[in-house]
C-alpha positions in Angstrom: -9.8 7.1 -78.8 -9.5 5.5 -75.4 -6.2 5.9 -73.5 -4.7 4.0 -70.6 -4.0 6.0 -67.4 -1.8 5.1 -64.5 -3.7 4.2 -61.3 -4.9 4.2 -58.7 -7.9 6.1 -59.7 -10.8 7.0 -57.4 -13.9 5.8 -59.2 -16.1 7.2 -56.4 -17.4 10.3 -58.0 -18.1 12.1 -54.7 -15.1 10.7 -52.8 -17.2 9.2 -50.0 -14.0 7.7 -48.4 -13.2 11.1 -46.9 -16.5 11.0 -45.0 -16.1 7.5 -43.7 -14.9 8.4 -40.2 -18.1 7.7 -38.2 -19.0 11.4 -37.9 -22.2 13.0 -39.3 -21.4 15.2 -42.3 -23.7 18.0 -43.7 -23.3 18.4 -47.4 -24.7 21.4 -49.2 -25.9 21.5 -52.8 -23.9 23.8 -54.9 -20.9 23.6 -52.6 -20.4 19.9 -52.0 -22.5 18.3 -54.8 -24.4 19.4 -57.9 -26.9 16.6 -58.5 -30.2 16.1 -56.8 -30.1 15.0 -53.2 -31.8 11.8 -54.1 -29.1 11.0 -56.6 -26.4 11.8 -54.1 -28.0 9.5 -51.6 -28.4 6.7 -54.1 -24.6 6.9 -54.8 -23.9 7.0 -51.1 -26.0 3.9 -50.5 -24.3 2.1 -53.4 -20.8 3.0 -52.2 -21.6 2.0 -48.6 -22.9 -1.4 -49.8 -19.9 -2.0 -51.9 -17.6 -1.1 -48.9 -19.6 -3.4 -46.5 -21.0 -0.3 -44.6 -24.4 1.1 -43.9 -25.3 4.8 -44.2 -27.6 6.9 -42.1 -28.9 9.9 -44.0 -31.4 12.7 -44.0 -32.4 14.9 -47.0 -33.0 18.5 -45.8 -35.2 20.4 -48.2 -34.0 23.9 -49.4 -35.4 26.9 -47.6 -35.9 30.4 -48.8 -32.2 31.3 -48.1 -30.7 27.8 -47.6 -29.7 25.3 -50.2 -30.8 21.7 -50.2 -28.6 19.7 -47.8 -27.9 16.1 -47.1 -26.7 14.7 -43.7 -24.8 11.4 -44.0 -23.0 9.1 -41.6 -21.3 5.9 -42.7 -21.0 3.0 -40.2 -20.0 -0.6 -40.1 -22.8 -3.0 -40.8 -24.6 -4.2 -37.7 -23.9 -1.2 -35.4 -26.9 0.6 -34.0 -28.0 3.8 -35.7 -28.7 7.0 -33.8 -32.5 6.5 -34.4 -32.2 2.9 -32.8 -30.9 4.3 -29.5 -33.3 5.1 -26.8 
C-alpha cells in the first residue's frame, strides 16, 4: 500500500542539481550512472528544460579499457555554448 513520506524529496533520479555550477562534468557509466548514455542525456535535457536551463553534452563511446562516458555542462538559457565561441 502507498505511504506518505516527509519531504522535500529529490525527484531528479541523477541529482543533476549538484552538476549545475557551470563547469563541465565527465560522468562514467558504472560509476556515475547505470543506464545507457542516451537515457542519461534524455534525462539531463528534460531536467535542464524544467529548470529553465540548457545543457551542452557529448557522449563518449566506450573504448577497449574505458567505460562509456558523458560530458555535460548546464548553463542559463541564451548564453553562448563553447561550440558557438570562435
